[in-house]
C-alpha positions in Angstrom: -11.8 50.7 72.5 -9.7 48.3 74.7 -6.6 46.2 73.9 -8.8 43.1 74.1 -11.2 44.4 71.4 -8.1 45.2 69.2 -6.9 41.7 69.7 -10.3 40.3 68.7 -10.2 42.4 65.6 -6.9 41.0 64.5 -8.2 37.5 65.3 -11.2 38.0 63.0 -8.8 39.2 60.2 -7.0 35.8 60.4 -10.1 33.9 59.2 -10.4 35.6 55.8 -6.7 35.2 55.0 -7.0 31.5 54.1 -9.8 31.9 51.5 -8.0 34.9 50.0 -4.8 32.9 49.8 -6.7 30.1 48.1 -8.1 32.5 45.5 -4.6 33.9 44.9 -3.3 30.3 44.4 -6.0 29.7 41.8 -5.0 32.9 40.0 -1.4 31.7 40.0 -2.5 28.5 38.2 -4.8 30.0 35.6 -3.2 33.4 35.0 -2.0 33.6 31.4 1.3 35.1 30.3 1.4 38.8 29.8 3.2 40.6 26.9 5.5 43.3 28.2 8.3 45.3 26.6 11.7 44.2 27.7 15.4 44.6 26.7 16.5 41.5 24.9 19.7 40.3 23.2 20.5 38.2 20.1 23.9 36.6 19.7 25.7 34.0 17.6 28.5 32.7 19.8 31.6 31.4 17.9 34.1 29.1 19.7 37.6 28.7 18.4 38.2 24.9 18.4 41.8 24.9 17.1 44.3 22.8 19.2 45.7 25.8 21.1 42.2 26.0 22.8 43.1 22.7 24.4 45.9 24.3 26.5 45.0 24.0 30.2 46.2 27.3 31.5 43.0 28.7 33.1 41.4 27.5 36.3 37.8 26.5 37.1 36.8 25.6 40.7 40.5 25.4 41.7 41.5 22.9 38.9 43.2 23.7 35.6 40.9 23.3 32.5 41.3 23.9 28.8 40.5 27.3 27.4 37.6 25.8 25.5 36.1 24.2 28.6 36.5 27.5 30.5 34.8 29.4 27.7 31.9 26.9 27.8 31.6 27.3 31.5 31.4 31.0 31.1 28.7 30.6 28.4 26.6 28.4 30.7 26.8 31.1 33.3 25.8 33.7 30.7 22.8 31.7 29.6 21.4 32.0 33.1 21.9 35.8 33.1 20.2 36.6 29.8 16.6 37.7 30.1 13.8 35.7 28.6 13.1 36.7 25.0 16.9 36.8 24.2 18.2 34.5 21.5 21.5 32.6 21.3 23.0 30.4 18.6 26.3 28.5 18.3 29.1 28.3 15.6 32.6 27.0 15.6 35.8 28.3 13.9 38.9 26.7 12.6 40.9 27.2 9.4 39.4 30.3 7.7 35.8 29.5 8.2 33.1 29.8 10.8 30.5 27.1 10.7 27.0 27.7 12.0 25.8 24.9 14.3 22.6 26.3 15.7 20.7 29.4 14.6 19.7 31.7 17.5 16.8 30.3 19.6 15.0 31.8 22.6 17.0 31.1 25.8 14.2 30.4 28.3 12.1 28.0 26.3 15.2 26.2 24.9 17.5 26.4 27.9 18.1 22.7 28.3 18.7 22.2 24.5 21.2 25.1 24.5 23.1 23.5 27.4 23.2 20.1 25.8 24.3 21.4 22.4 26.9 23.7 24.2 28.5 20.7 26.0 28.7 18.9 22.6 31.2 21.4 21.2 34.7 20.1 21.2 37.9 19.7 19.2 36.6 16.6 17.4 34.6 19.0 15.2 37.8 20.4 13.9 38.2 20.0 10.1 41.8 21.5 9.8 44.6 22.4 12.1 45.5 25.8 10.7 43.6 29.1 11.4 43.3 32.7 10.3 41.4 34.7 12.9 41.4 38.2 11.4 41.4 37.3 7.8 38.9 34.4 8.1 37.3 33.6 11.4 36.0 37.0 12.4 34.8 38.0 9.0 33.2 34.6 8.4 31.4 35.0 11.8 30.1 38.4 10.7 28.9 37.0 7.4 27.1 34.1 9.2 25.4 36.6 11.5 24.3 38.8 8.6 22.9 35.7 6.8 20.9 34.7 9.8 19.5 38.2 10.1 17.3 39.5 13.0 20.1 41.9 14.1 22.2 39.2 15.7 25.5 40.4 17.2 28.6 38.1 17.4 30.6 36.8 20.3 33.9 35.4 19.0 35.8 33.5 21.7 39.5 32.8 20.9 43.0 32.8 22.3 44.4 34.8 19.3 46.8 32.0 18.2 47.1 31.7 14.4 48.8 29.0 12.4 50.7 29.7 10.3 51.3 33.1 11.9 50.6 36.4 10.1 53.2 39.2 9.8 52.4 41.9 12.4 52.5 44.6 9.7 50.0 42.8 7.5 46.8 44.7 7.0 43.4 43.1 7.6 40.9 42.4 4.9 38.8 45.5 4.2 35.8 44.0 2.3 33.4 44.4 5.3 32.3 47.7 6.7 33.2 47.9 10.4 30.0 49.9 10.9 28.0 46.8 10.1 29.8 44.7 12.7 28.7 44.6 16.3 29.5 42.3 19.2 32.5 41.1 21.2 35.9 39.6 20.6 36.6 37.6 23.7 40.1 36.6 24.6 40.7 33.5 26.8 44.0 32.1 28.0 47.0 32.7 30.3 49.9 35.1 30.0 52.7 32.5 30.0 53.6 30.5 26.9 52.5 26.9 27.3 53.1 23.8 25.1 50.1 23.1 22.8 48.7 19.6 23.1 48.5 17.5 19.9 45.3 15.4 19.5 44.1 12.9 17.0 40.7 13.0 15.1 39.0 11.3 18.1 40.2 14.0 20.6 42.9 11.7 22.2 46.1 13.5 23.3 49.1 12.1 21.4 51.8 14.5 22.6 52.7 18.1 22.1 53.6 20.3 19.2 57.3 20.9 18.8 59.2 23.8 17.1 60.0 21.7 14.0 56.3 20.8 13.6 54.9 24.3 13.2 55.6 27.3 10.9 57.3 30.2 12.8 56.7 33.9 12.1 58.4 34.7 8.8 61.1 37.5 8.8 59.9 41.0 8.0 60.9 42.0 4.4 64.1 44.0 4.5 65.1 42.9 8.0 68.6 41.7 8.3 68.2 40.0 11.7 66.1 36.8 11.8 63.1 36.8 14.1 63.1 34.1 16.8 59.6 32.9 17.6 58.1 30.0 19.4 54.8 29.2 17.7 54.8 25.8 19.3 53.9 27.6 22.5 50.7 29.4 23.2 49.5 32.2 25.4 46.6 34.7 25.1 47.5 37.1 22.3 45.6 40.0 23.9 47.3 42.9 22.1 46.7 41.3 18.8 43.0 40.7 19.5 42.6 44.3 20.7 44.1 45.4 17.4 41.8 43.2 15.4 38.8 44.5 17.5 39.8 48.0 16.8 40.0 47.5 13.1 36.8 45.6 12.8 34.5 47.6 15.1 34.1 44.9 17.7 34.6 45.4 21.4 37.3 43.4 23.1 37.2 41.9 26.6 39.4 39.3 28.3 37.6 36.3 29.9 39.0 36.6 33.5 36.2 34.7 35.2 33.1 32.7 34.3 30.9 35.7 35.0 32.8 38.0 32.6 31.1 36.7 29.5 27.6 37.3 30.9 28.5 40.8 31.9 29.7 41.5 28.4 26.6 40.0 26.7 24.3 42.2 28.9 26.0 45.4 27.6 23.2 47.9 26.9 24.8 48.7 23.5 23.6 45.4 22.1 20.1 45.4 23.6 17.0 45.9 21.7 13.5 46.4 23.1 10.9 43.9 22.1 7.5 42.7 23.4 8.1 39.5 25.3 5.6 37.1 26.8 6.2 37.3 30.5 5.1 34.8 33.2 3.8 36.9 36.2 2.2 33.9 38.1 4.8 34.3 40.8 3.1 37.5 41.9 -0.2 36.0 43.2 1.7 32.9 44.4 4.0 35.2 46.5 0.9 37.1 47.8 -0.7 33.8 48.8 2.5 32.7 50.6 2.6 35.9 52.6 -1.0 35.6 53.6 -0.5 32.0 54.8 2.6 33.0 56.8 0.7 35.7 58.5 -2.4 33.5 59.0 -0.5 30.8 60.8 1.7 33.0 63.0 1.7 32.0 66.7 -1.1 33.5 68.8 1.5 35.4 71.0 2.6 37.3 67.9 -1.0 38.2 67.1 -1.6 39.4 70.7 1.5 41.5 70.6 0.5 43.0 67.2 -3.0 43.8 68.5 -1.6 45.5 71.6 0.8 47.6 69.5 -1.9 48.5 67.1 -4.3 49.5 69.9 -1.6 51.6 71.6 -1.1 53.6 68.4 -4.9 54.1 67.7 -6.7 57.4 68.3 -8.9 55.8 70.9 -5.8 54.7 72.9 -4.3 58.2 72.6 -7.6 59.8 73.8 -7.7 57.4 76.7 -4.2 58.1 77.6 -4.8 61.9 77.6 -7.9 61.4 79.7 -5.9 59.4 82.3 -3.3 62.1 82.4 -5.9 64.9 83.0 -7.5 62.9 85.8 -4.2 62.2 87.4 -3.3 65.9 87.3 -6.7 66.8 88.8 -6.1 64.4 91.6 -2.7 65.9 92.4 -4.2 69.4 92.5 -7.0 68.2 95.0 -4.4 66.7 97.3 -2.3 69.9 97.3 -5.3 71.9 98.5 
């Protein structure tokens, strides 16, 4: 077999690649979805919408943004990371209550609706300016998740600021079994105390909260020295949130980047395996693309491939050995 015949063999292969690619494209169009087992997640994400979440002490794309906007950007990133079949819903917290806005829906088929509804969450939904995270928000979020059912975990995003403040020694409510709570307590905010913007019912900024406008931390019973606090300023209360998480059975993580939330929500501890309708049409489509790329490669590539294939064939190796034997015989004849 010669190199030329190998090249002709490769040339003949090119002709059937086009009809095979056409059949693969038809399969990509008509192929139904396939049900496959997959790890999925179900969450109700609660956003703290109290006024301290309007503090702009975190950065996004090089510009300062509010804690709430940063949390929403992180959630948009997380939606793109969650596998199809997962479900996400929204709720908001202020005062002592968590209000369900959207029950968990499947992320892929409702992706646009989830983004639009996420962007609509802001401080104008606030119905009061005081808040109780441990004694109200977290437990209310847990009760909402339990009422919704389907094993939904919670993601509670907050800066940990409470108004009026709670005594550090005060125990949390114990009416909910921590073993029934699963999910994340996500802290967002900077480390330096910053003035809290004051906004009206329409979300317009009308100044900043001053020391005389807010209730400071009350003195500890039996303590002679007064406690000097500045509740008109706000920073991430990370230690407090870690304490709350430890007492409630939640996991705690600080939101340090927009990808942090997605990484937390993909934690295998909160996954459950379910049969999910999966679109595999990309497989025949990719196969068709590869066939067409190979089919329309320049002729010089095909000639080189044919030569390389012929060189590695058994016929070529036998021919090479025969040539070597003949050359050796010729050298022996000359030596005689």
